[in-house]
PALOLO-356799 format. One record per residue: x, y, z of N, C-alpha, C in turn. Coordinates in pm, 1 decimal. Each point is the difference from the previous one (the first is absolute). Layout:
<atoms>
+----------+----------+----------+----------+----------+----------+----------+----------+----------+
:       nx :       ny :       nz :      cax :      cay :      caz :       cx :       cy :       cz :
+----------+----------+----------+----------+----------+----------+----------+----------+----------+
:        X :        Y :        Z :        X :        Y :        Z :        X :        Y :        Z :
...
+----------+----------+----------+----------+----------+----------+----------+----------+----------+
</atoms>
This chain:
<atoms>
+----------+----------+----------+----------+----------+----------+----------+----------+----------+
:       nx :       ny :       nz :      cax :      cay :      caz :       cx :       cy :       cz :
+----------+----------+----------+----------+----------+----------+----------+----------+----------+
:  -2357.0 :   7562.2 :   2255.6 :    -41.2 :     68.7 :    112.0 :    -47.5 :    199.4 :    -72.9 :
:    -85.2 :    -14.2 :     24.7 :    -53.7 :    131.3 :    -36.8 :    107.2 :    160.0 :    100.0 :
:    -23.1 :     85.3 :    -21.3 :     64.3 :    133.4 :     47.1 :   -146.3 :     27.9 :    104.0 :
:     61.5 :     44.1 :    121.5 :    -94.5 :     -3.9 :    121.6 :     17.1 :    153.4 :     58.2 :
:   -100.2 :     70.4 :     10.9 :     17.0 :    174.6 :     11.3 :    -51.1 :     33.0 :    193.6 :
:     75.0 :      3.0 :     35.6 :    -86.5 :     56.5 :    152.1 :      7.2 :    108.6 :     27.4 :
:   -113.2 :     86.3 :     53.5 :    -19.6 :    126.9 :     12.7 :    -48.2 :     -7.0 :    111.8 :
:    -47.8 :    -37.1 :    125.4 :    -72.8 :    -34.1 :     82.6 :    156.7 :     10.4 :     95.8 :
:     -8.5 :     94.3 :     66.6 :     98.9 :    110.9 :    140.8 :     36.5 :   -144.6 :     67.7 :
:    -78.4 :    -60.0 :     66.7 :     29.4 :   -107.2 :     67.2 :     72.3 :    -95.8 :   -100.4 :
:    -14.6 :    -76.4 :    -62.5 :     83.3 :    -93.0 :    -92.0 :    112.8 :     71.3 :    -50.1 :
:      7.7 :    147.0 :    -46.1 :    154.5 :     38.7 :    -16.5 :     66.5 :     18.9 :    123.7 :
:    -20.8 :    -10.6 :    132.6 :     84.8 :     15.4 :    100.4 :     21.1 :   -131.4 :     17.7 :
:    -58.5 :    -98.8 :     -1.9 :     36.0 :   -129.9 :     43.8 :    119.7 :    -13.0 :   -114.3 :
:    -53.1 :    -10.7 :   -140.5 :    107.3 :     -8.1 :    -88.0 :    156.7 :     19.1 :      7.0 :
:      5.1 :    144.8 :     14.7 :     95.5 :     70.4 :     30.2 :     73.5 :    -64.9 :    161.4 :
:    -66.0 :    -12.9 :     83.4 :     38.8 :    -82.7 :    127.8 :     36.2 :   -130.8 :    -10.5 :
:      7.5 :    -80.5 :   -103.5 :     29.0 :   -133.0 :    -30.9 :    156.5 :     13.8 :    -20.8 :
:     42.5 :    128.4 :    -10.4 :    178.6 :     23.2 :    -29.7 :     59.7 :     80.8 :     62.1 :
:     68.1 :     -2.7 :     95.1 :     97.6 :    132.4 :     64.7 :     98.6 :     51.6 :   -116.7 :
:     23.2 :    -72.1 :    -70.7 :     98.0 :     60.8 :    -94.0 :   -103.6 :    113.9 :    -89.5 :
:   -104.6 :    -73.8 :    -63.3 :    -77.8 :     97.9 :   -108.0 :     -5.2 :    134.5 :    120.6 :
:   -123.5 :    -26.0 :     70.1 :    -16.1 :    123.7 :     71.3 :     79.7 :     73.1 :     58.6 :
:    154.9 :    -22.9 :      7.6 :    141.0 :    122.0 :     21.1 :     36.1 :     93.3 :   -124.5 :
:     -7.5 :   -125.0 :    -91.7 :     25.0 :    102.1 :   -137.2 :    -79.9 :     65.4 :    -13.5 :
:   -149.9 :    -44.2 :     35.2 :    -94.9 :     88.4 :    -58.8 :    -26.8 :    141.4 :     70.4 :
:     39.9 :     14.3 :    163.2 :      6.1 :     67.6 :     72.3 :    116.3 :     87.4 :      1.7 :
:    137.1 :    -62.3 :    -31.0 :    104.1 :     74.7 :     27.1 :     69.2 :     23.5 :   -143.4 :
:    -13.1 :    -94.5 :    -42.0 :     64.0 :     58.3 :   -171.3 :   -102.5 :     60.7 :   -104.9 :
:   -120.8 :    -21.7 :     -4.4 :    -67.9 :     51.2 :    -24.3 :   -113.0 :    104.3 :      6.1 :
:     -5.6 :     -6.1 :    147.6 :     -8.9 :    148.2 :     44.2 :   -142.1 :    -18.7 :     -4.6 :
:   -107.1 :   -118.9 :     16.9 :   -138.3 :      1.2 :    -33.3 :    -28.2 :    -69.3 :    133.7 :
:   -118.8 :     37.4 :     51.6 :    -61.0 :   -100.1 :    125.8 :   -105.6 :    -96.7 :    -64.9 :
:    -56.8 :    -48.1 :     89.1 :   -109.2 :    -90.4 :    -29.3 :   -104.4 :     63.6 :    -15.5 :
:    -28.2 :    139.0 :     32.1 :   -124.7 :     45.6 :    -34.7 :     18.0 :     76.0 :   -181.0 :
:     94.0 :     19.8 :    -26.3 :      9.3 :     44.1 :   -151.8 :    -10.4 :   -122.5 :   -113.1 :
:     12.0 :   -115.0 :     69.8 :    -38.8 :    -80.0 :    -89.4 :   -153.6 :    -29.5 :    -37.7 :
:    -45.6 :    -23.9 :   -119.6 :   -109.9 :      1.4 :    -41.7 :    -60.7 :   -162.8 :    -38.1 :
:    107.6 :    -48.1 :    -60.6 :    -35.5 :   -137.9 :    -14.9 :    146.5 :    -66.1 :    -12.6 :
:    -45.6 :   -121.2 :    -37.2 :    118.3 :   -112.6 :      8.1 :    -39.3 :    -95.6 :    -91.2 :
:     37.9 :    -41.1 :   -110.3 :     40.7 :   -118.9 :   -119.9 :     67.6 :   -101.3 :      4.5 :
:    -67.4 :    -99.7 :     43.4 :    101.7 :   -118.8 :     -3.0 :     -3.4 :    -93.4 :   -145.0 :
:    103.5 :    -14.4 :    -61.5 :     -7.3 :    -78.7 :   -130.5 :     57.1 :   -137.2 :     46.9 :
:    -63.4 :    -98.5 :    -59.6 :    -13.6 :   -130.7 :     64.6 :    120.5 :    -94.9 :   -124.6 :
:    -44.2 :     68.3 :   -116.9 :     62.6 :    -35.7 :   -130.0 :    131.5 :     33.7 :     11.6 :
:      4.8 :    110.8 :     17.5 :    130.4 :     50.0 :    -66.6 :     98.1 :     14.2 :    181.2 :
:    -44.9 :    -42.3 :    126.2 :     49.8 :     33.2 :    100.0 :     50.5 :    129.5 :     34.3 :
:    -50.5 :    111.4 :    -14.1 :    -29.2 :    132.4 :     40.9 :    -80.4 :     70.9 :     47.0 :
:     45.2 :     81.0 :    117.2 :    -77.8 :     78.9 :     96.1 :     -3.9 :    155.6 :    -94.5 :
:   -129.2 :     80.0 :      9.4 :     -1.1 :    166.7 :    -53.3 :    -73.4 :     55.4 :    134.6 :
:     63.4 :     72.5 :     37.0 :    -42.2 :     81.7 :    120.5 :    -28.0 :    162.2 :    -28.5 :
:   -117.6 :     38.9 :    -38.6 :    -67.1 :    136.2 :    -27.0 :    -23.3 :    114.7 :     75.6 :
:     60.7 :     86.0 :    -31.3 :    -80.8 :    118.2 :    109.3 :    -70.8 :    122.0 :   -125.9 :
:    -56.6 :     89.6 :     70.9 :    -71.0 :    102.8 :    -71.3 :    142.2 :     -2.5 :   -158.7 :
:     61.9 :     12.9 :      6.1 :    120.8 :     59.6 :   -138.5 :     84.9 :    -85.2 :      2.5 :
:     -8.6 :   -114.0 :     60.4 :    166.9 :    -78.3 :    -36.3 :    -55.6 :   -121.8 :     20.7 :
:     82.5 :   -100.6 :   -132.9 :      8.1 :   -146.9 :     43.4 :    106.7 :    -61.8 :     35.3 :
:     41.8 :    -75.0 :    123.1 :     99.3 :    -77.9 :     31.7 :      8.1 :   -142.1 :    -28.0 :
:     99.4 :    -46.7 :   -128.0 :    -29.9 :   -120.8 :    -41.3 :    133.6 :    -90.2 :    108.0 :
:    -39.9 :   -139.8 :     18.1 :    124.7 :    -81.1 :     66.2 :    -29.8 :   -128.0 :    -50.3 :
:     92.1 :    -52.9 :   -100.8 :    -37.6 :   -104.0 :    -43.2 :    168.1 :    -98.1 :     -3.6 :
:    -13.6 :    -99.5 :     72.6 :     60.8 :    -68.6 :     55.5 :    136.2 :    -62.6 :   -157.1 :
:    135.4 :     -0.7 :     15.6 :     67.3 :    -99.8 :   -122.5 :     81.6 :    -60.0 :     84.8 :
:    -16.4 :   -145.6 :     39.2 :    -10.8 :    -93.6 :     60.7 :     42.4 :     34.9 :    123.5 :
:     62.3 :   -101.4 :    112.5 :     -8.7 :     26.7 :    141.2 :     55.2 :    133.5 :     30.4 :
:     81.4 :    121.9 :    -73.2 :     55.3 :     70.5 :     71.8 :     31.6 :    142.0 :    -40.6 :
:    -79.6 :    -21.5 :   -171.7 :     27.3 :    138.0 :    -12.9 :   -176.6 :     46.6 :    -13.6 :
:    -46.6 :     96.2 :    -62.4 :   -128.3 :     86.6 :     19.1 :     18.9 :    120.6 :    -97.0 :
:    -75.3 :     -3.6 :    -91.9 :     -9.8 :    102.7 :    -65.4 :    -94.9 :    127.3 :     21.3 :
:     36.1 :     85.2 :     55.5 :    -83.0 :    112.6 :     49.3 :     59.7 :    184.7 :    -26.4 :
:    -84.8 :     55.6 :     73.6 :     72.4 :    117.1 :    -46.2 :     59.4 :     95.7 :     63.5 :
:    125.8 :     40.5 :    -21.4 :     88.6 :     72.9 :     33.1 :    -62.6 :    135.1 :     40.2 :
:     11.6 :     35.5 :    122.9 :    -54.0 :    113.4 :    102.5 :     73.7 :    106.7 :    -73.4 :
:    104.3 :     21.4 :    -48.0 :     78.3 :    115.8 :   -100.2 :    -43.4 :     19.6 :   -108.4 :
:    -34.3 :    -82.7 :    -83.3 :     15.7 :     42.7 :   -145.5 :   -134.2 :    -38.7 :    -51.8 :
:   -107.7 :    -76.6 :     86.5 :    -98.1 :    -54.1 :    -18.2 :     11.0 :    -75.6 :    -74.4 :
:     87.3 :    -93.3 :    -70.9 :     12.2 :    -92.8 :   -133.1 :     31.4 :   -114.8 :     82.7 :
:   -101.6 :   -118.7 :    -62.7 :      5.0 :   -143.4 :     59.0 :    142.3 :    -45.0 :    -39.8 :
:     26.7 :    -46.9 :     86.2 :    144.4 :    -75.4 :     44.4 :     -8.5 :   -108.3 :     26.0 :
:    121.7 :   -133.9 :    -11.9 :     35.0 :   -114.7 :     84.3 :     99.0 :     26.6 :    156.4 :
:   -106.5 :    -20.3 :    122.1 :     57.9 :     10.5 :     52.9 :     44.4 :   -119.4 :    145.6 :
:     97.5 :    -40.3 :      7.7 :     35.0 :    -97.0 :    132.0 :    -86.1 :     49.3 :    125.7 :
:    -70.4 :    -90.6 :     24.7 :    -86.6 :    -39.9 :    105.6 :    -68.6 :    -99.3 :     13.4 :
:     24.4 :   -124.7 :     87.8 :     -4.1 :   -132.0 :     -3.9 :   -117.4 :      1.0 :     96.3 :
:    -30.1 :     66.6 :    121.8 :    -92.9 :     36.6 :     76.3 :   -137.5 :     33.7 :    -48.5 :
:     16.5 :    136.5 :   -145.8 :   -134.8 :     50.9 :     -3.0 :    -29.5 :    -83.9 :   -151.6 :
:     97.9 :    -83.3 :    -70.1 :    -44.0 :   -127.0 :   -129.8 :    -77.0 :   -124.1 :    130.2 :
:     19.4 :    -34.4 :     89.9 :    -80.0 :    -96.6 :     61.8 :   -113.2 :     63.6 :     65.3 :
:     10.5 :    150.6 :     12.4 :   -141.8 :     38.8 :    101.9 :    -85.8 :    -37.0 :   -119.8 :
:     19.4 :     46.3 :   -131.2 :    -80.8 :      9.4 :   -102.9 :    -29.7 :   -142.8 :    -61.8 :
:     76.0 :    -24.2 :    -20.9 :    -28.3 :   -199.8 :     17.4 :   -152.4 :    -17.3 :     75.5 :
:     26.3 :     -3.9 :    105.7 :   -103.9 :     -6.8 :    125.2 :   -103.6 :     59.6 :    -22.8 :
:    -35.5 :    171.9 :    -46.8 :    -90.6 :     58.3 :     35.1 :    -93.9 :    -34.2 :   -197.2 :
:    110.9 :     -3.5 :    -66.9 :    -83.9 :   -135.4 :   -161.5 :    -71.2 :    -73.2 :     85.6 :
:     96.5 :   -116.9 :     15.9 :    -75.5 :   -144.2 :     51.5 :   -116.8 :     31.9 :    133.1 :
:     16.6 :     71.2 :     97.2 :   -133.2 :     18.9 :     80.1 :   -117.6 :     55.6 :    -40.0 :
:     15.1 :    121.3 :   -111.1 :   -126.2 :    115.4 :    -46.0 :    -10.0 :     -8.9 :   -151.3 :
:     75.3 :   -113.4 :    -75.1 :    -62.3 :    -17.4 :   -135.7 :    -84.8 :    -91.4 :    -42.5 :
+----------+----------+----------+----------+----------+----------+----------+----------+----------+
</atoms>
């Protein structure tokens, strides 16, 4: 499966709305709104989702069924985080949109 990028506003909203956990993280943890997102890249080969704003990229890559590599909001460094709901959400997004 190839990487697929989505920059259409309606498609971005559709993808984000598939996961309440992802939507919550973007809004409350990373302090970005849906209007800030300029594109979403879904990588079916590596099972990851990249969410891009004008200035920042947020990567979400599940590791198994319970952990996700994602950006620490305080340090900005990618780290392994226990979040089974997000891991499943990313697998679902990749499955549906890649």
